[in-house]
C-alpha positions as CSV (number, residue, x, y, z in Angstrom):
1,M,-21.3,161.8,237.8
2,S,-22.3,162.4,241.4
3,N,-22.5,159.5,243.8
4,D,-24.4,161.4,246.5
5,K,-26.9,159.1,248.2
6,T,-30.0,159.6,250.4
7,A,-31.5,157.0,252.7
8,E,-35.1,156.8,254.0
9,I,-36.3,154.3,256.6
10,T,-39.4,152.8,255.1
11,S,-40.5,150.3,257.8
12,K,-39.8,149.1,261.3
13,K,-41.0,145.6,262.1
14,L,-40.8,143.0,264.8
15,V,-39.1,139.7,264.1
16,D,-41.5,136.9,265.0
17,P,-39.5,134.7,267.6
18,A,-41.5,131.6,266.4
19,T,-40.3,131.9,262.7
20,G,-37.3,134.2,262.9
21,Q,-38.8,136.3,260.1
22,P,-40.1,139.9,260.2
23,T,-43.8,140.2,260.6
24,D,-46.5,142.7,259.7
25,E,-48.1,142.0,263.0
26,T,-47.4,144.8,265.5
27,T,-47.5,142.4,268.5
28,V,-45.6,139.2,269.1
29,T,-45.6,137.0,272.2
30,V,-42.7,135.2,273.8
31,A,-44.0,132.2,275.9
32,G,-43.1,132.5,279.6
33,E,-42.2,136.2,279.2
34,G,-44.9,138.4,277.8
35,S,-45.8,140.4,274.7
36,Y,-43.9,143.0,272.6
37,T,-45.8,145.7,270.7
38,I,-44.1,148.0,268.2
39,D,-45.1,151.5,267.1
40,P,-44.3,151.2,263.3
41,T,-43.9,154.9,263.0
42,T,-41.4,155.5,265.8
43,G,-40.0,152.0,266.3
44,A,-40.7,152.2,270.1
45,V,-41.3,148.7,271.6
46,T,-43.6,148.2,274.6
47,F,-43.1,145.1,276.7
48,T,-46.0,143.7,278.7
49,P,-44.7,141.0,281.0
50,E,-46.6,138.0,282.3
51,K,-47.5,138.7,285.9
52,D,-45.2,136.0,287.2
53,F,-42.2,136.8,285.0
54,V,-39.1,138.3,286.6
55,G,-35.5,138.6,285.4
56,T,-34.0,139.5,282.1
57,A,-36.1,138.5,279.1
58,K,-34.9,136.9,275.9
59,G,-36.1,140.1,274.2
60,V,-37.2,140.8,270.7
61,T,-35.5,141.8,267.4
62,V,-36.6,144.8,265.5
63,Q,-35.8,145.0,261.8
64,A,-35.6,148.4,260.0
65,T,-35.8,148.6,256.2
66,A,-34.2,151.5,254.4
67,T,-34.4,152.6,250.7
68,I,-31.2,154.2,249.4
69,T,-31.4,156.5,246.4
70,N,-28.4,157.9,244.6
71,A,-28.1,161.0,242.6
72,N,-29.1,159.2,239.4
73,G,-32.3,158.1,241.0
74,K,-31.3,154.5,241.4
75,T,-32.5,152.8,244.5
76,A,-31.5,149.9,246.7
77,T,-33.1,148.4,249.8
78,I,-31.1,147.4,252.9
79,T,-32.2,146.0,256.3
80,S,-30.7,146.3,259.7
81,D,-31.5,144.4,262.9
82,A,-31.4,145.6,266.6
83,T,-32.6,144.0,269.7
84,Y,-34.7,145.2,272.7
85,T,-34.1,143.4,276.0
86,P,-36.2,144.3,279.1
87,T,-35.4,143.3,282.6
88,V,-38.2,142.9,285.2
89,V,-37.3,143.5,288.8
90,P,-39.3,141.4,291.4
91,A,-41.8,143.5,293.3
92,V,-44.2,141.2,295.1
93,P,-46.4,142.5,298.1
94,T,-46.4,140.5,301.3
95,A,-49.4,138.8,302.9
96,N,-49.8,137.5,306.5
97,P,-52.6,135.3,307.7
98,A,-55.1,136.1,310.5
99,T,-56.8,133.9,313.1
100,S,-59.5,134.3,315.7
101,K,-61.1,132.3,318.5
102,D,-64.4,132.7,320.2
103,I,-67.2,130.6,321.8
104,Q,-69.7,128.6,319.8
105,G,-72.4,130.6,318.2
106,A,-70.4,133.8,318.2
107,I,-69.6,135.9,315.1
108,Q,-65.9,136.3,314.6
109,I,-63.8,138.7,312.6
110,G,-60.2,138.7,311.4
111,T,-58.1,140.9,309.1
112,P,-55.2,139.4,307.2
113,T,-52.5,142.0,306.5
114,F,-51.1,142.9,303.1
115,A,-48.2,145.3,302.5
116,G,-46.6,146.8,299.4
117,T,-42.9,147.0,298.8
118,T,-40.2,149.3,297.5
119,V,-37.7,148.3,294.8
120,Q,-34.9,150.1,293.2
121,V,-34.8,150.5,289.4
122,N,-31.9,152.4,287.8
123,G,-31.1,154.0,291.1
124,E,-34.6,155.2,291.6
125,D,-37.0,153.9,294.3
126,K,-40.3,152.6,293.0
127,T,-43.1,152.1,295.6
128,I,-45.6,149.3,295.1
129,T,-48.9,149.7,297.1
130,I,-52.0,147.7,297.7
131,K,-54.8,148.8,295.4
132,D,-57.9,150.4,297.0
133,N,-60.9,148.1,297.2
134,S,-59.0,145.1,296.0
135,Y,-59.6,142.8,298.9
136,T,-61.7,139.7,298.0
137,L,-62.3,136.2,299.1
138,L,-61.5,133.1,296.9
139,D,-64.1,130.3,296.9
140,K,-63.2,126.6,296.7
141,D,-62.7,126.9,292.9
142,G,-60.5,130.0,293.2
143,N,-63.1,132.5,292.0
144,E,-63.1,136.0,293.4
145,V,-66.2,136.4,295.6
146,S,-67.5,138.7,298.4
147,S,-68.9,135.9,300.4
148,T,-68.5,132.1,300.5
149,P,-69.6,129.1,302.6
150,A,-67.5,128.2,305.6
151,F,-66.7,124.6,306.2
152,A,-65.8,122.5,309.2
153,E,-62.2,121.2,309.6
154,D,-63.2,118.3,307.3
155,G,-63.5,120.7,304.4
156,T,-67.0,119.4,303.4
157,T,-69.5,120.1,306.1
158,E,-71.0,123.6,305.8
159,I,-71.2,125.4,309.1
160,G,-71.5,129.1,308.3
161,T,-70.4,131.9,305.9
162,F,-67.4,134.1,305.3
163,S,-67.9,137.7,304.0
164,I,-65.3,140.4,303.4
165,D,-65.2,144.2,303.4
166,P,-63.4,145.1,300.1
167,V,-62.2,148.4,301.6
168,T,-60.6,147.2,304.8
169,G,-60.0,143.5,304.1
170,Q,-61.8,142.6,307.3
171,V,-63.4,139.1,307.1
172,T,-66.5,138.1,309.1
173,F,-67.3,134.5,310.0
174,T,-71.0,134.0,310.8
175,P,-71.7,130.5,312.1
176,T,-75.0,128.9,311.1
177,D,-74.4,125.5,312.8
178,K,-74.4,126.7,316.5
179,S,-73.5,123.2,317.7
180,Y,-70.2,122.9,315.9
181,T,-66.9,123.4,317.8
182,G,-63.3,123.2,316.6
183,K,-61.3,124.7,313.8
184,V,-62.9,126.1,310.7
185,T,-61.4,125.4,307.2
186,P,-59.4,128.6,306.5
187,A,-60.9,131.2,304.2
188,K,-58.6,132.4,301.3
189,V,-58.2,136.1,301.2
190,Q,-56.7,138.0,298.3
191,A,-55.5,141.5,297.5
192,E,-53.9,143.1,294.4
193,S,-50.9,145.4,294.2
194,S,-50.5,148.6,292.2
195,N,-48.4,146.6,289.7
196,G,-51.1,144.1,289.1
197,I,-49.7,141.2,291.3
198,K,-52.3,139.3,293.2
199,V,-51.3,137.6,296.5
200,D,-53.4,135.6,298.9
201,T,-53.3,134.3,302.5
202,T,-55.8,132.9,305.0
203,Y,-58.1,133.7,307.8
204,T,-58.8,130.8,310.3
205,P,-61.5,131.0,313.0
206,E,-61.7,128.5,315.9
207,I,-64.8,127.8,317.8
208,V,-64.5,126.9,321.5
209,P,-67.2,124.8,323.1
210,V,-69.4,126.1,325.9
211,T,-71.5,123.7,328.0
212,P,-74.3,125.1,330.2
213,T,-74.3,123.9,333.8
214,A,-77.3,122.5,335.7
215,T,-77.8,122.3,339.5
216,P,-80.6,120.0,340.7
217,A,-83.2,121.0,343.2
218,E,-84.7,119.1,346.2
219,T,-87.6,119.8,348.5
220,I,-89.2,118.1,351.5
221,N,-92.6,118.5,353.1
222,V,-95.3,116.5,354.9
223,Q,-97.5,114.0,353.2
224,G,-100.2,115.6,351.0
225,A,-98.5,119.0,350.8
226,T,-97.7,120.6,347.4
227,Q,-94.0,121.1,346.8
228,T,-92.2,123.4,344.3
229,G,-88.5,123.1,343.3
230,K,-86.5,125.1,340.8
231,P,-83.4,123.5,339.3
232,E,-80.8,126.1,338.3
233,F,-79.3,126.4,334.8
234,K,-76.4,128.7,333.9
235,G,-74.7,129.4,330.7
236,G,-71.3,127.9,330.4
237,T,-68.0,129.8,330.2
238,A,-64.9,129.4,328.2
239,D,-61.4,130.9,328.5
240,I,-60.5,132.7,325.3
241,D,-56.8,133.8,325.5
242,G,-57.1,134.5,329.2
243,V,-60.5,136.2,329.0
244,E,-63.6,134.4,330.4
245,R,-66.4,134.4,327.8
246,Q,-70.0,133.2,328.2
């Protein structure tokens, strides 16, 4: 009697890390790492990491089931396990703050700088860039916005507005309280990299006071004569990084 055998893979499943048992679900999640999705036909596993995860993951187990049939038509089922373990190399863009200074009442601009990075994976350089049109402001609640109120240094008194150009990342501070001088609570500015990592930094304007000057006028004439005098007023000046502004 022949003992020839044939084997056929009948299924490929993920093992649920929460239960340790194979599951019919094609996606499982490992807390703190990300999600694993299997193609049941090919057995290929795709790992989608959480944005903040770096390092070597715990991985996931794949279980294959095979049916063995001998020459007599008798069958038996066997299973075999294998693991898939991905490693995530850190690739975080850099962000540097911006500041500006001008006289009270003046519109100010500043452009924080964001830069991608290059990392080596399996001997190959992979370049991370900043996504086009990804520049945005973050409001007090952390929401992505194109404009947001600007507050005095106390963080509560509204003195103007911030707005951003999503293409260039340039932030404009427009004062509405022309009497306020001093530092402005920094605006939070965010950009996103090509690998989906969002980083933020700040833009901080400072308002320098300007006080107009007044020169009194005096006249003298005989009794009964009409007199005219003209006090002189001049706009004040302020030194902004060695440049006189008025």
